[in-house]
N, C-alpha and C positions, 0 to 999 in steps of 0.2 A: 868079419860078418858069418864068424861062426854063431854069436844069437841068433839073426837073422835066419839062418840055415834050423838051428834045434825051435825054433816058432813055429817053423812049417807044419813039423808032424802034432803042433799043437791043436791045428784044425780041423774037423771035422769033413770028409770028402762032402760035397753038394753044392747045391746053386749057392750063392751069395749076391748081396746088391754090396756096390760100395763105393765110395765117395771121393774123389781126389782132393787128397786133403794141400798136398806142399810137393814141392820140385827142392828136392837134394842135388848138390852137386857130389860126385865122389871123388874120396883123396888121391891125387895122384901116387901116393905112396903107395896105392893098391892097386897095380897093376899086375896083370895077368889073372885075378883072381876069381869071383864066381863064375859058375857056370848055370844057365837054368834051361828047365828040358820043355819041349815043348808038346803038341798034345801026341805025338806022337813018340814023345819017352827020348828024342836026341836032343843031347845034350849042347847047348850054345852057348858061345863066351855072351856077358850081361852087357860088356859096351864095346862094340864096333866103331871104332873109333868113324867111320866114314858113316854111320847110322844115327852120328850124334850120343852113341851108347854111353856117355859122362856122364849124366846124367838123371836122377832115379828121382819116377813119379810114388810118392809115398800116398797107397790107399788104404783109407778105414775100410773094412769088412763088417757089416750089419749082418744081423738074425733078428728078427722079430722088434727091428728098430732100435737094438742094440749095436754097438761096435761092441762087436766081437773078437776082432784082428787087424794089424794089421800089418801091410806087405809092401815091399819096397819093389818095382819093378823097373827094369830098363824104360825108360821114357815112349822109346824108339817102336814097343810093343802096344802102347795104346794105339786107338783109330783114331783117326786127326782130326775129328771132333772133339773128341774126348782131353784131346792134349791143353785143360783150360784147369786152373781150380773150380774146384766143386763139381767137377762134372761127374754124374751117374751113371755109374755101369753096373751091369752084370756079368759077374764071375761065377766059370764050372772050375772045383776045387778038386785035386784029383792026387792022393797022396802028401796031400804038402802045397802044394804046386798048382801056379793059377795055368790052366791049360784051356781056358779057351774066356773071351771076354769081348761086351757090346756095349755099344753107348748105347743111354736111352733119354734121347731126346726131351720127350714126353714128361720124365722125372725129372731130368734136370731143371726146365723151364719151373714144374711146380715148386721145387724146392727153391730155385733163385727167386722166383713171386712169394711165394710164404716168409721167406727169410727180411725179404724186403717190405713186407706187411708189417711184420714185426717190430721191424726196426723205425718204421713210419710212426708207428703205432705208440711205440716208446717214444721218439721225437715230439710228439703233441706236445703240448703245454697245458693242465688243467686252465679250463676258464676262470675269469678273475672275477669272484661272488663282489666283489666290495663295489662295484661301476655297477651292479641291478638295486643295490641297496640306496642309491642319493637320487 
């Protein structure tokens, strides 16, 4: 976890768009580990068992449509509607920590529709020109 802690300092304070990329299970040998600060600066165990805290949500944080950082946060911290791959959230970061987040349903739907359209276009077969010449 030391690497993730050092990454926190690299991202400037501000507001970011983030996309939930994947979920990861914590290593059981990592018991008693990291803490996360809330918006008030209070530290909390990242994995309270009663909240299903053994799973992390990996967020890709964007600025100007470019991925600028990756953050792994306890899944229990996500808004209920955002607990799915490709969910779009708005994050506020202070001192390298995610201090608040909100699910953006409209942006999630736009991204999903756009990705489906791209997939559909790629899946279309070009017309067979040989039928027209006979």
